[in-house]
C-alpha positions as CSV (number, residue, x, y, z in Angstrom):
1,M,0.1,0.2,0.0
2,K,1.3,3.4,-0.9
3,T,2.0,5.8,2.0
4,F,-0.2,8.9,2.2
5,D,-0.9,11.9,4.4
6,Y,-3.8,11.8,7.1
7,E,-5.7,14.7,8.4
8,A,-8.6,14.8,10.7
9,P,-10.2,18.4,10.6
10,V,-13.2,19.1,13.0
11,T,-15.1,21.8,10.7
12,I,-16.3,21.9,7.2
13,D,-14.3,25.0,6.5
14,Q,-11.1,23.3,7.4
15,T,-11.9,20.4,5.3
16,I,-12.5,22.8,2.3
17,T,-9.5,24.5,2.8
18,M,-7.2,21.2,3.0
19,M,-8.8,20.0,-0.3
20,S,-8.3,23.3,-2.1
21,K,-4.7,23.7,-1.0
22,T,-3.6,20.0,-1.5
23,H,-2.1,18.8,-4.7
24,G,-2.7,15.4,-5.6
25,Q,-5.3,12.8,-4.9
26,I,-7.7,13.3,-1.9
27,L,-10.0,10.9,-0.5
28,L,-12.5,11.5,2.4
29,L,-13.0,8.9,5.2
30,A,-16.5,8.8,6.7
31,G,-16.9,5.1,7.9
32,G,-13.8,3.7,6.0
33,T,-15.4,0.2,5.4
34,D,-15.0,0.6,1.8
35,L,-12.2,3.0,1.7
36,L,-9.8,1.0,3.8
37,V,-10.2,-2.2,1.8
38,Q,-9.8,-0.3,-1.3
39,L,-6.4,1.4,0.0
40,R,-5.1,-2.0,1.4
41,S,-5.8,-3.8,-1.9
42,G,-4.0,-1.0,-4.0
43,N,-7.3,-0.1,-5.9
44,K,-7.1,3.5,-4.6
45,D,-4.1,5.6,-5.4
46,V,-4.2,8.7,-2.8
47,D,-1.9,11.3,-1.5
48,L,-4.2,12.5,1.4
49,V,-6.8,10.9,3.5
50,I,-9.1,13.4,5.3
51,D,-11.0,11.8,8.2
52,V,-14.3,13.7,8.5
53,K,-15.6,11.6,11.3
54,G,-14.9,14.5,13.8
55,I,-17.1,17.1,12.2
56,P,-20.2,17.7,14.1
57,E,-22.6,18.4,11.2
58,L,-21.6,15.1,9.4
59,N,-22.6,13.1,12.5
60,Q,-26.0,14.4,13.1
61,I,-29.4,12.9,12.1
62,S,-32.5,14.9,12.6
63,Y,-36.1,15.0,11.3
64,D,-38.9,17.6,11.2
65,E,-42.2,17.6,8.9
66,L,-40.9,20.6,7.1
67,S,-37.3,19.6,6.4
68,G,-37.9,15.8,6.3
69,L,-35.0,13.5,7.4
70,I,-31.7,14.8,7.3
71,I,-28.8,12.1,7.7
72,G,-25.2,13.5,8.2
73,A,-22.6,11.8,5.9
74,A,-20.9,10.1,8.5
75,V,-23.7,8.8,10.4
76,P,-23.3,5.1,10.9
77,C,-26.0,2.6,9.9
78,S,-26.5,1.5,13.6
79,Q,-27.4,5.0,14.6
80,I,-29.7,5.4,11.6
81,Y,-31.8,2.2,12.4
82,E,-31.9,3.2,16.2
83,S,-33.3,6.6,15.1
84,Q,-37.2,6.7,16.4
85,P,-38.3,9.1,13.5
86,V,-36.6,6.7,11.1
87,L,-38.2,3.7,12.7
88,E,-41.5,5.2,12.6
89,K,-41.7,7.0,9.2
90,F,-38.9,5.5,6.9
91,P,-39.2,1.8,6.7
92,A,-37.0,1.3,3.5
93,I,-34.1,3.2,5.4
94,I,-34.2,0.6,8.1
95,D,-34.4,-2.2,5.5
96,A,-31.1,-1.0,3.8
97,A,-29.4,-0.1,7.1
98,T,-29.9,-3.5,8.7
99,I,-28.4,-5.4,5.8
100,I,-25.3,-3.6,5.2
101,G,-22.7,-5.8,6.4
102,G,-22.7,-7.5,10.0
103,K,-23.1,-5.4,13.3
104,A,-19.4,-4.5,13.4
105,I,-19.6,-2.9,9.9
106,Q,-22.9,-1.3,10.7
107,N,-21.3,0.6,13.6
108,R,-18.9,2.1,11.1
109,A,-20.4,2.0,7.6
110,S,-22.3,5.3,6.7
111,F,-25.0,5.9,4.1
112,G,-23.0,9.0,3.0
113,G,-19.9,6.7,2.4
114,N,-22.0,4.0,0.6
115,L,-23.4,6.9,-1.7
116,C,-19.9,8.4,-2.4
117,N,-18.4,5.1,-3.2
118,A,-21.0,4.9,-6.1
119,S,-21.1,1.2,-6.3
120,P,-23.8,-0.1,-8.6
121,S,-24.8,-2.5,-5.8
122,G,-25.3,0.2,-3.1
123,D,-28.1,-0.7,-1.0
124,A,-28.4,2.6,0.8
125,I,-28.4,4.3,-2.5
126,G,-31.4,2.2,-3.7
127,A,-33.6,2.7,-0.7
128,M,-32.7,6.5,-0.5
129,M,-33.3,7.0,-4.2
130,S,-36.8,5.3,-3.8
131,L,-37.6,8.1,-1.4
132,G,-36.5,11.0,-3.5
133,A,-33.4,11.9,-1.5
134,I,-31.3,15.0,-2.1
135,C,-27.6,15.2,-1.7
136,N,-26.3,18.3,0.1
137,V,-22.9,19.3,-1.2
138,V,-20.5,22.0,-0.1
139,G,-17.1,23.1,-1.6
140,S,-15.0,26.0,-2.3
141,E,-17.5,27.5,-4.8
142,G,-20.5,27.3,-2.3
143,A,-23.1,24.8,-1.7
144,R,-25.4,22.9,-4.0
145,N,-28.1,20.3,-4.0
146,I,-28.0,17.0,-6.2
147,P,-31.0,14.7,-6.6
148,I,-29.6,11.3,-5.6
149,E,-30.6,9.7,-9.0
150,E,-27.9,12.2,-10.6
151,F,-25.2,11.5,-8.0
152,C,-23.6,8.2,-9.2
153,I,-22.3,8.8,-12.8
154,A,-20.4,5.7,-13.2
155,P,-19.0,2.6,-11.3
156,G,-17.2,4.2,-8.5
157,K,-17.6,7.8,-9.6
158,N,-19.8,10.5,-8.2
159,A,-21.0,13.9,-9.2
160,L,-18.8,15.7,-6.7
161,E,-16.4,18.2,-8.3
162,T,-12.9,18.8,-7.1
163,G,-13.0,20.6,-3.7
164,E,-16.5,19.4,-2.9
165,M,-17.7,17.2,-0.2
166,L,-21.1,15.6,0.8
167,I,-22.5,17.1,4.1
168,S,-25.7,15.2,4.2
169,I,-28.6,13.4,2.7
170,Q,-32.0,14.9,2.9
171,I,-35.2,12.7,2.4
172,P,-38.8,14.3,2.2
173,S,-41.2,13.6,4.9
174,P,-43.6,10.9,3.8
175,R,-46.8,11.6,2.4
176,P,-50.1,10.5,4.0
177,N,-51.1,6.8,3.1
178,S,-47.5,6.2,1.8
179,G,-45.2,3.1,2.5
180,S,-41.7,2.1,1.2
181,H,-39.4,-1.0,1.1
182,Y,-36.2,-2.2,0.1
183,I,-35.3,-5.7,-0.9
184,R,-32.5,-7.4,-2.4
185,F,-31.3,-10.9,-3.2
186,T,-27.8,-12.1,-2.1
187,P,-26.4,-15.7,-1.8
188,R,-26.3,-15.2,1.9
189,A,-28.4,-13.3,4.5
190,E,-25.5,-10.7,5.3
191,M,-22.1,-9.9,4.8
192,D,-22.6,-9.9,1.1
193,I,-23.4,-7.6,-1.5
194,A,-26.5,-7.4,-3.8
195,V,-26.9,-9.5,-6.9
196,A,-30.0,-7.4,-7.6
197,G,-32.1,-5.0,-5.4
198,V,-35.0,-2.8,-5.5
199,G,-36.4,0.0,-3.6
200,A,-40.0,1.4,-3.9
201,S,-42.3,4.0,-2.4
202,I,-45.9,4.2,-3.0
203,E,-48.6,6.8,-2.1
204,L,-52.2,5.9,-2.2
205,D,-55.2,8.0,-2.1
206,S,-57.5,8.5,1.0
207,N,-59.5,5.4,0.1
208,L,-56.4,3.3,-0.4
209,D,-57.5,2.1,-3.7
210,Q,-55.7,4.2,-6.2
211,I,-51.9,4.9,-6.6
212,L,-51.2,8.5,-6.5
213,S,-47.4,8.5,-6.9
214,A,-44.6,6.0,-6.9
215,R,-40.9,5.7,-7.2
216,I,-38.9,2.4,-8.1
217,A,-35.0,2.1,-7.9
218,L,-33.0,-0.7,-9.2
219,V,-29.6,-1.6,-7.9
220,A,-26.8,-4.0,-9.2
221,V,-28.3,-4.1,-12.8
222,A,-26.7,-1.2,-14.6
223,P,-23.3,0.9,-14.2
224,T,-25.1,2.8,-11.5
225,P,-28.2,2.5,-9.3
226,L,-31.2,3.8,-11.5
227,L,-34.5,5.1,-11.4
228,A,-37.1,3.0,-13.2
229,T,-39.2,6.2,-14.2
230,E,-41.4,4.5,-16.7
231,A,-42.3,1.5,-14.6
232,A,-43.2,3.8,-11.6
233,E,-45.4,6.0,-13.9
234,S,-47.3,2.9,-15.1
235,L,-48.7,2.6,-11.6
236,I,-50.2,6.1,-11.5
237,G,-53.9,6.2,-11.2
238,Q,-54.2,2.3,-10.9
239,E,-55.7,0.2,-8.3
240,P,-52.8,-1.5,-6.5
241,S,-53.0,-5.3,-7.6
242,G,-50.9,-8.2,-8.6
243,P,-51.4,-7.5,-12.5
244,I,-50.5,-3.9,-12.2
245,F,-47.3,-4.8,-10.3
246,E,-46.6,-7.4,-12.7
247,K,-46.7,-4.9,-15.6
248,A,-44.4,-2.6,-13.7
249,A,-42.0,-5.4,-13.0
250,N,-41.8,-6.2,-16.6
251,I,-41.3,-2.7,-17.6
252,A,-38.4,-2.5,-15.0
253,K,-36.8,-5.6,-16.6
254,Q,-36.7,-3.8,-19.8
255,T,-34.9,-0.7,-18.2
256,I,-31.9,-2.5,-16.9
257,R,-28.5,-3.4,-18.3
258,P,-27.1,-6.2,-16.2
259,I,-23.7,-8.0,-16.7
260,T,-22.6,-11.5,-15.9
261,D,-20.0,-11.9,-13.1
262,V,-18.9,-14.1,-10.4
263,R,-22.1,-13.2,-8.2
264,G,-24.7,-13.9,-11.1
265,S,-25.4,-14.0,-14.7
266,A,-27.2,-11.1,-16.7
267,S,-30.3,-13.4,-17.3
268,Q,-30.4,-14.2,-13.6
269,R,-30.4,-10.6,-12.7
270,K,-33.1,-9.7,-15.2
271,H,-35.4,-12.6,-13.6
272,L,-34.7,-11.1,-10.1
273,I,-35.7,-7.7,-10.9
274,G,-39.1,-9.0,-12.1
275,V,-39.6,-11.0,-8.8
276,L,-38.0,-8.3,-6.5
277,T,-40.1,-5.5,-8.1
278,R,-43.4,-7.3,-7.5
279,R,-42.6,-8.1,-3.9
280,C,-41.2,-4.6,-3.1
281,L,-44.4,-2.9,-4.3
282,D,-46.6,-5.4,-2.6
283,I,-44.8,-4.8,0.6
284,A,-44.5,-0.9,0.2
285,V,-48.5,-1.0,-0.4
286,N,-49.2,-3.1,2.6
287,R,-47.0,-0.7,4.7
288,A,-49.0,2.3,3.3
289,V,-52.3,0.5,4.3
290,Q,-51.0,-0.2,7.9
291,V,-49.9,3.3,8.6
292,S,-53.1,5.0,7.3
């Protein structure tokens, strides 16, 4: 492993200054469960690692009806799934946070790190994308907000410009009569990454018999996690039912660009997306009915 410098600033301004004054490759460390493995294996060439875990704003999780849920970029999974507002209002986030590695990993791994790692199989990305998350970014040129579906631009590559850092992820408050779910397929129940994954959120009308809005996110079946917009739009105005979910699942299957690798074949992934999309939509609707 190549030697590199290490800094641990305690403010966002200090971090931005370090990034603007340092020449060479810079990587930020939030949880480190991906980054440390990449450094040790030689897959990342870096001159400076900046540890951002000591920055208060990146370690906060908060919720109110107006702002929604705000998850700091360094908040670990274990803190997320122990948060009462998340437990009450964001079931898809709980689904994802509880399956990323085992307990030891969950005490370190962050949703912000999972997002910035930009893996096509990122479970946290699929769950947050289904909920319409916004990425709050700060850099030397100021602040900007990036819709999560635009954040991952290639395998392992995100939309952050040089000198920018992710501060938090903001997820809108759930609408009345809404539910969400994230589901994946892996050979093992934990300590593995998705062969395919689906996140979905559904909003029903007051009578619970018509779909008002929907979002479907697909994971591990394209170069980046992707939003299945056409599949979600096919649900609008429809009564939630098996045939309608089947139609959306078939549309989702046409959206993907899966590959064959050591974890699964392209044909298996295409089949899985159909199965998982139907299951995910069914559970999201059941959750919407239960909270209404």
